[in-house]
N, C-alpha and C positions, 0 to 999 in steps of 0.2 A: 934370181930365181923365186919365185914370189911363195909365200908359206901358203898354207891352205890351212883354212879351221876346219876342224870337224865339227859337228852341231852335238857332238854328246861331253863338250868341254864347257864345265860349268864358266857362268863369269863369277869375277870377284866380286863379291858386293864391297861399297862404297863406305868408307867407314869416317863419320862423320870427327873432325881434329876440331874442335873446340880451342880458341884463339883465348878467350878469358873464362878463368874460373872466379864463381862469386863464393865466400866465404859466410853461412848463415849461423850465427850463432843462438845456438837452444837449449833449451835443461833439456837433461836426461830423458824426465818422462816426453816431452814436446819430441826429441828424437824417436824414441821407440812409437809414438804416435804417428807421426811421418812414416814410420818405414810400415806401421801396419796397414793404413792405409794405401801406400803404394804396392804393399804386396797383395790386397784387394783388389788392384787393377791391373797386376802384372806388370808393373814398371819396377824400374828401380828407382832408390829415392831423388835422385838425383835428374831422372826422368821427369818423375811426377811433380817434384818443385817447378821444372821448367815449363812445363804445360799448365800450370795451375798459374805459374808467373805470368805466360804470355796470354793469360784469358781462355786458356781451353778447359773445358770440364773433363777430366780422366771421368770414364764409366769403369764399374765396378764390373770385373770378372765373377763376382760372388751370386750378382742377381743370375748372369747363365747359366752357374750351375743349379741353383734352385731353380730356375725355368726346366733344366733336365730332368730335376728329378720331380717335378708336380707331371712331367710329359710322359715320366715314367709311371709314377702312381695312377695318372689318367687311365694310361695303358690296361693296368691290373683292375682300373674298376670298368672299364668295356670289357675285359676277358669277364670277369662276375658277374657282368649285366647279362652277357651272352647266354652263360651258365643256367641262370635265372630263366631265359627268356626261354630258354629249350626245355625248363622244367616244367613251365606256365604253358605251354602248348602240346602237351599232354603225347612229344613226339615219343615212337619207342625207344630211341636211345639212353630217355632220362626215365626210364622205369624203374632203374635201379636207385634211384634217387630216392630217398625218404625223408621224412618231414626232420628227422634231425639235422640231414643233410643238408638242408634247404634253411634250415635256422642257422647252421655255421657258415653256409654262403654269405646271408642277412649278416653277421656278426663281421664278416670279414670287409663286407661292403662298409660298414659303420667304421670300421678300427680304418679302413684306408681311408676316409672323406674325414675322418678325424686327422692323419698324418698330412693330407693334403692341408686342413685348415690352419695346423702345426707351423707347416712351412710357409705357409702364405703370410702367415703374421709375423715371421721373422722376417721374410723379405722387406714387409710394411715396415715394421719396425728399425731395419737396417737404415730405413730412408733417412729418417728422421734423425 
């Protein structure tokens, strides 16, 4: 009799088995730097070193996290700008906004812009 496979059965992932292991002597501080760099790329130290040794440029996941932060801040700026536009249009829904509220909104926008600039500078400095 022939066995039938159901579609719900997951295929087992093939794990690579390495035949050769290289030893790389490093100072304790160097080992920490390598581990930190590997973590920033979402890799183990071994995989990080393997990719570097084979000529690949590991990409940092830190940059992606910063981009996500910037996207959230950009959304906040859009919402704040929408409120300001509503007030400037003399819409009756914004009749309850007074100058104090609008000045607070403008301060929030400036604070958010400052946050964005700080994050961008961190990303730029992390590339160096």
